[in-house]
N, CA, C and O atoms as a DFTB+ gen file, in Angstrom:
616 C
 N C O
     1  1      99.520     -43.248      36.057
     2  2      98.899     -42.551      34.871
     3  2      98.325     -41.382      35.073
     4  3      98.441     -40.418      34.315
     5  1      97.580     -41.413      36.260
     6  2      96.840     -39.930      36.386
     7  2      97.609     -39.002      36.570
     8  3      97.143     -37.966      36.096
     9  1      98.803     -38.840      37.147
    10  2      99.650     -37.671      37.118
    11  2      99.688     -36.952      35.823
    12  3      99.343     -35.798      35.571
    13  1     100.208     -37.928      35.010
    14  2     100.534     -37.515      33.542
    15  2      99.159     -36.897      32.904
    16  3      99.309     -35.730      32.542
    17  1      97.994     -37.378      32.713
    18  2      96.569     -36.768      32.510
    19  2      96.332     -35.523      33.351
    20  3      95.754     -34.581      32.808
    21  1      96.720     -35.419      34.632
    22  2      96.182     -34.232      35.435
    23  2      96.817     -33.250      34.889
    24  3      96.168     -32.236      34.637
    25  1      98.353     -33.301      34.542
    26  2      99.066     -32.164      33.817
    27  2      98.637     -31.985      32.427
    28  3      98.981     -30.892      31.976
    29  1      98.102     -32.601      31.757
    30  2      97.568     -32.154      30.276
    31  2      96.153     -31.603      30.567
    32  3      95.371     -32.067      31.398
    33  1      95.946     -30.554      29.765
    34  2      94.913     -29.800      29.772
    35  2      94.392     -29.552      28.352
    36  3      95.140     -29.206      27.439
    37  1      93.059     -29.747      28.207
    38  2      92.429     -29.567      26.747
    39  2      91.721     -28.293      26.665
    40  3      90.844     -28.029      27.487
    41  1      92.027     -27.520      25.772
    42  2      91.406     -25.921      25.429
    43  2      90.598     -26.299      24.030
    44  3      91.238     -26.502      22.998
    45  1      89.360     -26.368      24.058
    46  2      88.571     -26.642      22.998
    47  2      88.834     -25.437      22.145
    48  3      89.082     -25.638      20.956
    49  1      88.804     -23.929      22.707
    50  2      89.194     -22.900      21.738
    51  2      90.215     -22.934      21.039
    52  3      90.200     -22.141      20.097
    53  1      91.535     -23.861      21.196
    54  2      92.601     -23.781      20.294
    55  2      92.246     -24.601      18.959
    56  3      93.013     -24.556      17.997
    57  1      91.065     -25.347      18.931
    58  2      90.752     -26.121      17.732
    59  2      90.131     -24.848      16.807
    60  3      90.352     -24.775      15.598
    61  1      89.343     -23.880      17.529
    62  2      88.869     -22.790      16.362
    63  2      90.067     -21.920      16.004
    64  3      90.181     -21.394      14.897
    65  1      91.100     -21.769      17.150
    66  2      91.990     -20.747      16.470
    67  2      92.903     -21.557      15.313
    68  3      93.408     -20.950      14.368
    69  1      93.041     -22.921      15.495
    70  2      94.011     -23.618      14.628
    71  2      92.863     -23.518      13.267
    72  3      93.352     -23.361      12.149
    73  1      91.859     -23.581      13.362
    74  2      91.113     -23.586      12.126
    75  2      91.099     -22.209      11.387
    76  3      91.083     -22.149      10.158
    77  1      91.104     -21.327      12.031
    78  2      90.989     -19.947      11.663
    79  2      92.476     -19.514      10.820
    80  3      92.702     -18.659       9.963
    81  1      93.192     -20.351      11.380
    82  2      94.656     -20.072      11.071
    83  2      95.099     -20.825       9.749
    84  3      95.948     -20.389       8.972
    85  1      94.474     -21.902       9.613
    86  2      94.503     -22.895       8.637
    87  2      93.712     -22.254       7.195
    88  3      94.032     -22.415       6.017
    89  1      92.494     -21.428       7.825
    90  2      91.738     -20.877       6.433
    91  2      92.998     -19.913       5.783
    92  3      93.500     -19.971       4.661
    93  1      93.259     -19.152       6.743
    94  2      94.238     -17.792       6.240
    95  2      95.112     -18.628       5.555
    96  3      95.020     -18.603       4.327
    97  1      95.923     -19.349       6.049
    98  2      97.067     -19.890       5.505
    99  2      96.633     -20.799       4.167
   100  3      97.337     -20.709       3.161
   101  1      95.570     -21.597       4.174
   102  2      95.169     -21.950       3.087
   103  2      95.319     -21.334       1.554
   104  3      95.813     -21.882       0.569
   105  1      94.681     -19.904       1.686
   106  2      94.694     -18.937       0.634
   107  2      96.025     -18.614       0.260
   108  3      96.358     -18.518      -0.921
   109  1      96.966     -18.404       1.416
   110  2      98.465     -18.183       1.162
   111  2      99.184     -19.226       0.277
   112  3      99.823     -18.924      -0.731
   113  1      99.037     -20.348       0.696
   114  2      99.706     -21.531       0.424
   115  2      99.230     -22.100      -0.831
   116  3      99.822     -22.908      -1.546
   117  1      98.271     -21.659      -0.976
   118  2      97.670     -22.367      -2.400
   119  2      98.567     -22.162      -3.566
   120  3      98.854     -23.056      -4.362
   121  1      98.989     -20.954      -3.623
   122  2      99.576     -20.625      -4.779
   123  2     101.005     -21.030      -5.154
   124  3     101.611     -20.977      -6.225
   125  1     101.485     -21.616      -3.445
   126  2     102.930     -22.226      -3.097
   127  2     102.831     -23.627      -2.937
   128  3     103.708     -24.279      -2.370
   129  1     101.726     -24.155      -3.446
   130  2     101.591     -25.743      -3.411
   131  2     102.598     -26.335      -4.179
   132  3     102.476     -26.209      -5.397
   133  1     103.580     -26.959      -3.749
   134  2     104.810     -27.771      -4.398
   135  2     104.416     -29.202      -4.562
   136  3     105.261     -30.090      -4.677
   137  1     103.285     -29.395      -4.572
   138  2     103.072     -30.856      -5.298
   139  2     103.090     -31.249      -6.526
   140  3     102.246     -30.679      -7.218
   141  1     103.830     -32.125      -7.142
   142  2     103.492     -32.274      -8.156
   143  2     102.109     -32.669      -9.050
   144  3     101.579     -33.751      -8.798
   145  1     101.592     -31.903      -9.967
   146  2     100.253     -31.974     -10.444
   147  2     100.164     -33.155     -11.467
   148  3     100.947     -33.317     -12.403
   149  1      99.210     -33.873     -11.189
   150  2      99.175     -35.372     -11.793
   151  2      97.863     -34.966     -13.099
   152  3      96.921     -34.253     -12.753
   153  1      97.923     -35.358     -14.176
   154  2      96.626     -34.675     -14.993
   155  2      96.284     -36.077     -15.216
   156  3      97.169     -36.859     -15.564
   157  1      94.864     -36.535     -15.018
   158  2      94.576     -37.527     -15.509
   159  2      93.299     -37.306     -16.522
   160  3      92.867     -36.154     -16.468
   161  1      92.660     -38.107     -17.363
   162  2      91.629     -37.926     -18.112
   163  2      90.423     -37.519     -17.257
   164  3      90.513     -37.947     -16.107
   165  1      89.387     -36.850     -17.497
   166  2      88.422     -36.404     -16.571
   167  2      87.753     -37.518     -16.068
   168  3      87.719     -37.603     -14.840
   169  1      87.137     -38.516     -16.815
   170  2      86.576     -39.441     -16.095
   171  2      87.531     -40.454     -15.038
   172  3      87.137     -41.122     -14.082
   173  1      88.665     -40.330     -15.486
   174  2      89.661     -41.321     -14.533
   175  2      89.918     -40.507     -13.283
   176  3      89.979     -40.967     -12.143
   177  1      90.067     -39.180     -13.654
   178  2      90.152     -38.210     -12.433
   179  2      89.040     -38.507     -11.316
   180  3      89.338     -38.651     -10.130
   181  1      87.877     -38.577     -11.752
   182  2      86.681     -38.469     -10.997
   183  2      86.582     -39.947     -10.089
   184  3      86.251     -40.079      -8.911
   185  1      87.011     -41.041     -11.125
   186  2      87.101     -42.345     -10.372
   187  2      88.118     -42.336      -9.528
   188  3      87.872     -42.804      -8.416
   189  1      89.668     -41.767      -9.811
   190  2      90.700     -41.939      -8.558
   191  2      90.360     -41.222      -7.673
   192  3      90.811     -41.717      -6.640
   193  1      89.575     -39.923      -7.354
   194  2      89.392     -39.389      -6.233
   195  2      88.338     -40.235      -5.414
   196  3      88.350     -40.353      -4.189
   197  1      87.440     -40.794      -6.264
   198  2      86.337     -41.628      -5.434
   199  2      86.879     -42.780      -4.930
   200  3      86.325     -43.286      -3.954
   201  1      88.000     -43.373      -5.472
   202  2      88.735     -44.241      -5.014
   203  2      89.436     -43.902      -3.860
   204  3      89.261     -44.596      -2.859
   205  1      90.324     -42.801      -3.819
   206  2      90.558     -42.382      -2.789
   207  2      89.916     -41.923      -1.445
   208  3      90.459     -41.954      -0.340
   209  1      88.856     -41.558      -1.697
   210  2      87.495     -41.167      -0.602
   211  2      87.215     -42.621       0.156
   212  3      87.255     -42.775       1.376
   213  1      86.981     -43.444      -0.624
   214  2      86.743     -45.232      -0.453
   215  2      88.223     -45.518       0.451
   216  3      88.155     -46.175       1.490
   217  1      89.294     -45.077       0.058
   218  2      90.452     -45.823       0.919
   219  2      90.316     -45.047       2.600
   220  3      90.638     -45.585       3.659
   221  1      89.801     -43.788       2.433
   222  2      89.853     -43.244       3.757
   223  2      88.358     -43.894       4.816
   224  3      88.241     -44.031       6.034
   225  1      87.470     -44.150       3.736
   226  2      86.424     -44.971       4.551
   227  2      86.913     -46.295       5.099
   228  3      86.669     -46.768       6.209
   229  1      87.699     -46.846       4.055
   230  2      87.910     -48.287       4.430
   231  2      89.089     -48.090       5.784
   232  3      89.020     -48.887       6.720
   233  1      89.825     -47.319       5.790
   234  2      90.603     -46.877       6.916
   235  2      89.719     -46.779       8.033
   236  3      89.704     -47.708       8.840
   237  1      89.169     -46.041       8.154
   238  2      87.855     -45.913       9.318
   239  2      87.246     -46.920       9.588
   240  3      86.940     -47.198      10.748
   241  1      86.964     -47.636       8.603
   242  2      86.159     -49.307       8.851
   243  2      87.055     -50.257       9.835
   244  3      86.708     -50.911      10.819
   245  1      88.521     -50.074       9.125
   246  2      89.495     -50.845       9.929
   247  2      89.621     -50.615      11.474
   248  3      89.638     -51.417      12.409
   249  1      89.697     -49.384      11.430
   250  2      90.237     -48.913      12.934
   251  2      89.164     -49.068      13.648
   252  3      89.464     -49.344      14.809
   253  1      87.646     -48.993      13.399
   254  2      86.549     -49.424      14.063
   255  2      86.361     -51.050      14.312
   256  3      85.882     -51.514      15.346
   257  1      86.775     -51.758      13.297
   258  2      86.816     -53.292      13.445
   259  2      88.252     -53.552      14.466
   260  3      88.177     -54.514      15.230
   261  1      89.021     -53.055      14.479
   262  2      90.140     -53.232      15.502
   263  2      89.667     -52.739      16.752
   264  3      89.745     -53.579      17.648
   265  1      89.214     -51.667      17.076
   266  2      88.737     -51.206      18.216
   267  2      87.692     -52.161      18.849
   268  3      87.597     -52.125      20.075
   269  1      86.902     -53.005      18.159
   270  2      85.994     -53.906      18.431
   271  2      86.626     -55.096      18.453
   272  3      85.871     -56.067      18.516
   273  1      87.726     -55.304      18.422
   274  2      88.198     -56.615      18.498
   275  2      88.273     -57.569      17.343
   276  3      88.985     -58.571      17.260
   277  1      87.303     -57.029      16.341
   278  2      87.123     -57.992      14.971
   279  2      88.103     -57.721      14.153
   280  3      88.145     -56.849      13.285
   281  1      89.060     -58.657      14.515
   282  2      90.683     -58.358      13.675
   283  2      90.498     -58.888      12.299
   284  3      90.830     -58.275      11.285
   285  1      89.852     -60.267      12.328
   286  2      89.591     -60.835      10.731
   287  2      88.908     -60.024       9.952
   288  3      89.247     -59.928       8.772
   289  1      87.758     -59.245      10.477
   290  2      87.027     -58.240       9.644
   291  2      87.770     -57.134       8.991
   292  3      87.731     -56.837       7.797
   293  1      88.518     -56.512      10.024
   294  2      89.642     -55.681       9.697
   295  2      90.787     -55.907       8.632
   296  3      91.253     -55.062       7.869
   297  1      91.142     -57.271       8.755
   298  2      92.156     -57.632       7.712
   299  2      91.203     -57.972       6.473
   300  3      91.790     -57.840       5.399
   301  1      89.701     -58.431       6.360
   302  2      89.161     -58.313       5.248
   303  2      88.783     -56.991       4.524
   304  3      88.838     -56.936       3.296
   305  1      88.473     -56.128       5.132
   306  2      88.422     -54.735       4.581
   307  2      89.733     -54.276       3.944
   308  3      89.758     -53.749       2.832
   309  1      90.920     -54.516       4.755
   310  2      92.054     -54.241       4.153
   311  2      92.381     -54.944       2.810
   312  3      92.818     -54.295       1.860
   313  1      92.229     -55.869       2.765
   314  2      92.381     -56.877       1.549
   315  2      91.597     -56.456       0.217
   316  3      92.019     -56.236      -0.919
   317  1      90.182     -56.420       0.808
   318  2      89.396     -56.426      -0.504
   319  2      89.494     -54.964      -0.862
   320  3      89.421     -54.799      -2.080
   321  1      89.661     -53.667      -0.050
   322  2      89.430     -52.538      -0.433
   323  2      90.755     -51.791      -0.870
   324  3      90.854     -50.963      -1.776
   325  1      91.763     -52.262      -0.025
   326  2      93.010     -51.518      -0.210
   327  2      94.517     -52.471      -0.555
   328  3      95.601     -51.990      -0.885
   329  1      94.240     -53.705      -0.394
   330  2      95.443     -54.658      -0.415
   331  2      95.484     -55.037      -2.012
   332  3      94.698     -54.573      -2.838
   333  1      96.447     -55.881      -2.274
   334  2      96.639     -56.243      -3.635
   335  2      95.549     -56.536      -4.187
   336  3      95.332     -55.995      -5.271
   337  1      94.667     -57.340      -3.710
   338  2      93.015     -57.533      -4.295
   339  2      92.607     -56.467      -4.909
   340  3      92.189     -56.597      -6.059
   341  1      92.628     -55.413      -4.408
   342  2      91.908     -54.311      -4.518
   343  2      92.431     -53.583      -5.887
   344  3      91.798     -52.760      -6.549
   345  1      93.850     -54.131      -6.170
   346  2      94.374     -53.328      -7.282
   347  2      93.628     -53.527      -8.768
   348  3      93.520     -52.559      -9.521
   349  1      93.201     -54.643      -9.079
   350  2      92.503     -54.870     -10.148
   351  2      91.174     -53.921     -10.225
   352  3      90.892     -53.119     -11.114
   353  1      90.534     -54.198      -9.197
   354  2      89.102     -53.450      -8.923
   355  2      89.146     -51.915      -9.236
   356  3      88.239     -51.393      -9.884
   357  1      90.251     -51.177      -8.749
   358  2      90.702     -49.883      -9.114
   359  2      91.259     -49.578     -10.300
   360  3      91.474     -48.385     -10.515
   361  1      91.575     -50.460     -11.213
   362  2      92.217     -50.207     -12.398
   363  2      93.571     -49.693     -12.325
   364  3      93.986     -48.724     -12.962
   365  1      94.250     -50.418     -11.488
   366  2      95.395     -49.409     -11.148
   367  2      96.531     -49.616     -12.361
   368  3      97.316     -48.699     -12.601
   369  1      96.567     -50.613     -12.957
   370  2      97.416     -50.483     -14.025
   371  2      97.185     -49.565     -15.364
   372  3      98.088     -49.219     -16.126
   373  1      95.869     -49.258     -15.491
   374  2      95.407     -48.436     -16.301
   375  2      95.737     -47.101     -15.768
   376  3      96.130     -46.304     -16.620
   377  1      95.666     -46.673     -14.551
   378  2      95.646     -45.558     -13.995
   379  2      97.207     -45.046     -14.122
   380  3      97.518     -43.879     -14.363
   381  1      98.337     -46.373     -13.871
   382  2      99.650     -46.019     -13.573
   383  2     100.169     -45.628     -14.865
   384  3     101.352     -45.295     -14.923
   385  1      99.515     -45.620     -15.824
   386  2     100.231     -44.846     -17.120
   387  2     100.270     -43.234     -17.367
   388  3     100.962     -42.614     -18.174
   389  1      99.268     -42.719     -16.376
   390  2      99.204     -41.331     -16.316
   391  2     100.108     -40.782     -15.137
   392  3     100.287     -39.571     -15.002
   393  1     100.733     -41.820     -14.197
   394  2     101.195     -41.319     -12.951
   395  2     102.705     -41.301     -13.003
   396  3     103.371     -42.241     -13.437
   397  1     103.157     -40.274     -12.577
   398  2     104.681     -40.084     -12.494
   399  2     105.194     -41.649     -11.651
   400  3     104.467     -42.312     -10.912
   401  1     106.429     -41.920     -11.968
   402  2     106.943     -43.310     -11.732
   403  2     106.771     -43.236     -10.074
   404  3     106.362     -44.187      -9.409
   405  1     107.096     -42.142      -9.608
   406  2     107.555     -42.492      -8.008
   407  2     106.079     -42.501      -7.404
   408  3     106.027     -43.147      -6.357
   409  1     104.563     -41.802      -7.909
   410  2     103.430     -42.081      -7.434
   411  2     103.053     -43.391      -7.412
   412  3     102.574     -43.858      -6.379
   413  1     103.216     -44.164      -8.547
   414  2     102.857     -45.374      -8.938
   415  2     103.680     -46.307      -7.703
   416  3     103.229     -47.142      -6.919
   417  1     104.830     -45.871      -7.866
   418  2     105.588     -46.882      -6.491
   419  2     105.104     -46.943      -5.225
   420  3     105.180     -47.948      -4.518
   421  1     104.450     -45.580      -4.805
   422  2     103.889     -45.364      -3.686
   423  2     102.526     -45.901      -3.503
   424  3     102.103     -46.447      -2.484
   425  1     101.770     -45.648      -4.800
   426  2     100.424     -46.560      -4.689
   427  2     100.633     -47.944      -4.613
   428  3     100.074     -48.587      -3.724
   429  1     101.416     -48.521      -5.486
   430  2     101.798     -50.160      -5.318
   431  2     102.158     -50.404      -3.744
   432  3     101.534     -51.244      -3.094
   433  1     103.291     -49.554      -3.124
   434  2     103.563     -49.987      -1.712
   435  2     102.539     -49.925      -0.579
   436  3     102.599     -50.479       0.519
   437  1     101.372     -48.954      -1.190
   438  2     100.365     -48.939      -0.232
   439  2      99.566     -50.113      -0.446
   440  3      99.046     -50.630       0.543
   441  1      99.387     -50.616      -1.584
   442  2      98.513     -52.013      -1.777
   443  2      99.190     -53.087      -1.239
   444  3      98.472     -54.030      -0.907
   445  1     100.681     -53.230      -1.017
   446  2     101.240     -54.289      -0.818
   447  2     101.170     -54.009       0.851
   448  3     100.943     -54.997       1.549
   449  1     101.336     -52.848       1.442
   450  2     101.338     -52.781       2.814
   451  2      99.785     -53.137       3.626
   452  3      99.689     -53.605       4.760
   453  1      98.693     -52.792       2.750
   454  2      97.556     -53.133       3.118
   455  2      97.512     -54.668       3.110
   456  3      96.876     -55.176       4.034
   457  1      98.071     -55.466       2.238
   458  2      98.016     -56.945       2.251
   459  2      98.787     -57.245       3.584
   460  3      98.286     -58.006       4.412
   461  1      99.953     -56.676       3.784
   462  2     100.546     -57.217       4.884
   463  2      99.715     -56.984       6.330
   464  3      99.541     -57.830       7.208
   465  1      99.295     -55.713       6.320
   466  2      98.319     -55.692       7.271
   467  2      97.084     -56.517       7.619
   468  3      96.585     -56.501       8.745
   469  1      96.578     -57.290       6.527
   470  2      95.519     -58.117       6.521
   471  2      95.973     -59.331       7.240
   472  3      95.277     -59.878       8.095
   473  1      97.350     -59.818       6.825
   474  2      97.938     -60.809       7.413
   475  2      98.267     -60.527       9.028
   476  3      97.986     -61.240       9.991
   477  1      98.750     -59.633       9.003
   478  2      98.980     -58.999      10.662
   479  2      97.681     -58.950      11.259
   480  3      97.751     -59.304      12.436
   481  1      96.347     -58.602      10.844
   482  2      95.085     -58.541      11.512
   483  2      94.542     -60.038      11.992
   484  3      93.906     -60.312      13.009
   485  1      94.981     -60.880      10.976
   486  2      94.430     -62.314      11.144
   487  2      95.374     -63.045      12.224
   488  3      94.957     -63.958      12.937
   489  1      96.575     -62.592      12.268
   490  2      97.613     -63.152      13.009
   491  2      97.055     -62.801      14.618
   492  3      97.109     -63.541      15.600
   493  1      96.461     -61.297      14.510
   494  2      96.097     -60.863      15.857
   495  2      94.863     -61.505      16.372
   496  3      94.740     -61.507      17.597
   497  1      93.902     -62.065      15.638
   498  2      92.796     -62.830      15.712
   499  2      93.470     -64.193      16.749
   500  3      93.114     -64.612      17.851
   501  1      94.350     -64.526      16.006
   502  2      94.923     -66.178      16.882
   503  2      95.635     -65.601      18.046
   504  3      95.525     -66.335      19.028
   505  1      96.247     -64.656      18.237
   506  2      97.208     -64.490      19.461
   507  2      96.629     -63.394      20.271
   508  3      97.173     -63.038      21.317
   509  1      95.485     -62.819      19.799
   510  2      95.164     -61.578      20.572
   511  2      96.132     -60.521      20.992
   512  3      96.178     -60.079      22.140
   513  1      96.837     -60.169      20.099
   514  2      97.832     -59.233      20.273
   515  2      97.786     -58.220      19.048
   516  3      98.129     -58.664      17.952
   517  1      97.361     -56.801      19.157
   518  2      97.012     -56.034      18.093
   519  2      98.310     -55.355      17.727
   520  3      98.468     -55.205      16.515
   521  1      99.169     -54.960      18.427
   522  2     100.381     -54.124      18.361
   523  2     100.911     -54.404      16.741
   524  3     101.166     -53.487      15.959
   525  1     100.990     -55.449      16.505
   526  2     101.617     -55.924      15.166
   527  2     100.896     -55.138      14.030
   528  3     101.295     -54.333      13.188
   529  1      99.638     -55.697      14.338
   530  2      98.665     -55.102      13.180
   531  2      98.821     -53.405      12.940
   532  3      99.174     -52.807      11.923
   533  1      98.436     -52.897      14.219
   534  2      98.349     -51.598      14.445
   535  2      99.643     -50.773      13.695
   536  3      99.526     -49.756      13.011
   537  1     101.035     -51.567      14.045
   538  2     101.901     -51.014      13.221
   539  2     101.787     -51.145      11.838
   540  3     101.829     -50.206      11.044
   541  1     101.618     -52.539      11.510
   542  2     101.467     -52.621      10.046
   543  2     100.228     -51.575       9.362
   544  3     100.350     -51.329       8.162
   545  1      99.287     -51.087       9.956
   546  2      98.163     -50.155       9.449
   547  2      98.992     -48.737       9.281
   548  3      98.865     -47.947       8.345
   549  1      99.713     -48.632      10.215
   550  2     100.386     -47.316      10.304
   551  2     101.437     -47.426       8.959
   552  3     101.706     -46.331       8.466
   553  1     101.930     -48.361       8.447
   554  2     102.590     -48.526       7.081
   555  2     101.841     -48.202       6.203
   556  3     102.349     -47.514       5.318
   557  1     100.591     -48.492       6.093
   558  2      99.306     -48.385       5.091
   559  2      99.424     -46.825       5.004
   560  3      99.866     -46.254       4.007
   561  1      99.016     -46.221       6.070
   562  2      98.528     -44.652       6.140
   563  2      99.887     -43.849       5.677
   564  3      99.851     -42.917       4.874
   565  1     100.768     -44.206       6.129
   566  2     102.151     -43.586       5.667
   567  2     102.325     -43.451       4.262
   568  3     102.917     -42.467       3.818
   569  1     101.826     -44.427       3.442
   570  2     102.178     -44.358       2.167
   571  2     100.912     -43.127       1.389
   572  3     101.017     -42.353       0.437
   573  1      99.968     -43.386       2.174
   574  2      98.467     -42.414       1.637
   575  2      99.418     -41.048       1.824
   576  3      99.707     -40.353       0.850
   577  1      99.971     -40.673       3.476
   578  2     100.372     -39.308       3.690
   579  2     101.559     -39.117       2.492
   580  3     101.557     -38.039       1.896
   581  1     102.484     -40.046       2.155
   582  2     103.658     -39.617       1.175
   583  2     102.946     -39.140      -0.228
   584  3     103.288     -38.130      -0.842
   585  1     102.048     -39.909      -0.575
   586  2     101.384     -39.701      -1.975
   587  2     100.653     -38.363      -1.962
   588  3     100.739     -37.571      -2.900
   589  1      99.854     -38.115      -0.750
   590  2      99.180     -36.577      -0.802
   591  2     100.323     -35.647      -0.632
   592  3     100.396     -34.595      -1.267
   593  1     101.142     -36.001       0.155
   594  2     102.469     -34.606       0.056
   595  2     102.790     -34.322      -0.972
   596  3     102.777     -33.131      -1.280
   597  1     103.197     -35.298      -1.888
   598  2     103.888     -35.506      -3.167
   599  2     103.154     -35.022      -4.377
   600  3     103.680     -34.280      -5.206
   601  1     101.755     -35.523      -4.468
   602  2     101.222     -35.036      -5.836
   603  2      99.788     -34.471      -5.705
   604  3      99.138     -34.732      -4.693
   605  1      99.375     -33.860      -6.492
   606  2      98.135     -33.495      -6.578
   607  2      97.194     -33.851      -7.941
   608  3      97.624     -33.434      -9.016
   609  1      96.246     -34.418      -7.932
   610  2      95.500     -34.964      -9.028
   611  2      94.601     -34.053      -9.408
   612  3      93.712     -33.622      -8.673
   613  1      94.833     -33.649     -10.824
   614  2      93.936     -32.643     -11.696
   615  2      93.586     -33.311     -13.140
   616  3      92.903     -32.693     -13.957
């Protein structure tokens, strides 16, 4: 493994160049953003965006729990904040009436994937094998990426 690491170099200045390029590109691409715009009533839009930020926080907390070997905790976070259990808390049924069918389908699949991850994380606690849980977590984040690539809430 050492030879592979020795061949790789990390140049922190590349991060700054990347960020500068992204800023320039951001102004140019804002007008050409092809994501479907989804209009929510103002209060629902505010709550929806807050839930999305909480989803990111939950993903971060799940990753931290996995890194610490706290597989059961990772599963609990997933089920309570992202899984099927969370749908009622998020008012998913009420929000779905404003969503394009494809967006609602992605959201539902994200919740199902989070519940599957919760089971995989619980299994990891029993068998002490995290790989299936990590694969299941990837399925959750894949749904987030799909939704954010296809839709923009306004």
